[in-house]
N, C-alpha and C positions, 0 to 999 in steps of 0.2 A: 548506529541505527536502534530505534525498538520496534522488536520486532512485533510487539502486539495491534500496530499502524502500519503493517504489509497487506494486510487481507479485501474482502473485495467491495465491505466497506468505507474501506480509505482510498481505493481506488481508483470506485465509481464518481469519489466525493472530488478528487481531483478533474479525473477527468469528464466532467460532460461540455467537451469542446468543442466546438462546429465548424472555424475554417479557422488558413496558421493560415498568416501575410508574412513578412520581412521588418528583421528584425532590426532598427536602426541599429548600432555601430557602438558601440560603449556606453550604451543605457544601460543606468545604475537599479541596481535591485532597488522597489519603495521598501520600507519601513516598515518590519511584522509587528503592528498595533497589541499593545501590551491591552485586555477587555477589565475591569477595573475589579479592586483587590481579590488581583487574580496571583499567577508562582509560575511562569511558565519553561520552558526547558527544549530542548532543541531532539527534533527524530531526528531529524535527518540533514543537514546547514550543504553536500553536497549531492546532491539526490539526483538518476535523471527515473522517474517513472517512464514506462513506453519510451524510452530513448526522447526524451524533453529536461530539462534541466528543473530542477523542481527544488526549494525547502518547504519544510514540515517543523512545525512548532505546535508541540503543547499545551494546555493548558488547562489549573486548574484554577477556578473563583468560589468566592464563599458572594460572592454579588447571584441573584438566582439565573436560569438559563431565561429570561423574560429583560432582562434587565441589560444582558449578558449583549443578545440577539437587536435591541434597540442602540444597545455604545457600536457595534456594526457595524447600522446598516447609516445609525449619523457620524459613524470617520468615513463613511467608500462616499458618502453623498453631495460634503460642500467639494467644487472644481470639477463637478464629473456629465459630463456633457447626456448622460443615461442615471439613472438610480438606478440603488442597486438587487438584484436579484435575493425576492425571499423565499424559497420553496424549502414544504418541508420534508423530510428523507427520516422514513424504517425508525419515527421514534425521537429524530431530532431537525434540530432542525437547521439547513447549508442557504446564510449568504456570500452573494458570490457580490466580484464586480472587474472588468476590464479597466487597462493600469496600460495602456501605446500594448506593447510587447509582450505584461507580463498578465495572467486571468489569478484575481486571489479569493479566496472562499476562507471560511473560516465555517466550522463543525459543531452546534450547539448540541449539550445536550445533560440533561439534569447528571446530579451526581449522586451518590447513595452518603445521608447522611446531608442533605441540604449540599447548598449551592448547585456552583455547574461543572464544564467541564467541554470539553475539545480538543482537534484543530485547525490551524490557521499554515496554510499555504498558500505557496506563489506558486505558478507555472511559468515559464519565457515557453509560452508557448507561439510566437511571431518567431519566421526565421528557424524553426527546429523538428525536424523528421521523427513521426510518431514509427514504433519500431517495433516490434515485439518477437524476436530470436529468442525461442525454448535457450540455446546455446546445448549444454551437457546435458540437459532433460533429456529423453528420449519421451516423442507424440505415437503417443498409442494409436491402433487405427479410427477415423473418427475426433482425437483430440482436437481442442481448439482452444487456444493464451490467450489467456485476459490477456493476463500485465504483468510487467516483468519489471520490478524494480531490485538498482542498483546502487550500492552508495559503500566509499572507504571507508574504511575508517582507521586508528591506527595498526596498520602490522596486517591490516589483512584490509581482505574486497568480500563482499558481502552479492549478491545475486540468487530474489526472490521469484518463483512463475507462480505465476498462477493457471491452474492450466482445469477447463469444464472435458468431461469425457460421456460421452452415453453411457458405459458402462458402469454398471452393479462397484459396490467399492471394493469389495476380495476379487472380482475378475485384475478388478486395477491394483490390488496393490501386488498381485501372482504377478500380473504384469512386470511393476519396476522394480519386485524383485529380482524377477531372471533380466531382465534388460540388465538392470545397472552390474551386478554379477557376473553377468560377460563378460562388459564391460572395462574388470579392473577391480569393481568396488566389492569390499568386503563387509557386509555384514555386521553394525557394530549391536545394533537396537530394534527388538520388533515387540508394540504392545497393540494387541485390538481393544474393540469397545463394539462389545455387543448391542444389537441388537432394544431398544428397549421402547417399552408403550408410550412412553412421550419424547424418544428421543431417538434416532439413526444411527447405526451401525458407522465405526472407523477407525481405524488404526495409523500408527505412529510411527513408519518404521527410520535407522542411521546408519550412516552409509560411512565408509575413512577409506579415502583413498589416497596417501603419501600422501599433502598438506592440507592435503582442501578435507569437508567432512558438509555431508547432503543428507539433508533431512526432511525426508519426510512426510505429510500429516495431508492424509484423504478421508474426507464424508460423504458420505452417500447421504444426495439430494428425498428430497420427500415425492411420494408417487413418482415411482418410479420413474425419476428423470432422469439422473445416470450420478454423476461423483462430482465434488470436488480434490481439487491438488491443488496442497501451495506445498512449492519445494525446493528449499530455503539451501542455499550452495554457500560455505563461506573457505573462501585460498588464503590462508592462509602464510605469510609474508610477502605479500605484493602492494598491501596501500599504504598511508602515509606512517613513517617512519619506521614502515622494517629497514632489517639490512642489507 
């Protein structure tokens, strides 16, 4: 699973969902379209995002972003009762369409050096129950679970939890260092990024316990709005091909 796409922008792309119905038994997943002049790579073909089964691919295309947006608009127009939605989002464009129990999205943005890049996702929203259980990640006072992403890679299970907290980064870091140490985790790495004129303070802390590893990335939000924490838990010898 590619860790680059487990943060808030990726999850905001998938979860623009408004209703959940009932999935028909034996529904076949829609084919993931390949944009023109592109190279596709799996981010995850068996993921659960907030409890919802999801498949995600990333693409890199020599075609510009306008061409690729038009490709998805045309691809998801024929044979559908509604037109696809096209929405600007943080310097990118998101094209989305509903297909039976599935919700399909493509996030397209300009790539460095020309061309375009982005994510294509299919989520089986109908019949799925949204779940945001933080699992082994403790919740400090006032913290809210924004998203939970799970995937199985050969020999390991990966779980990424994104939390929003009202406290500053330094307080969040101290809380999780104490809480995880008390829970039997051993701190193996800690790095601080100081506040700069153009950026917010942050920290990276890594822990180990038995066959598991937990990495915390904590960044303070602007204007005193609290902090964002991304906790990545990897449990070894539990995924496919484990002995």
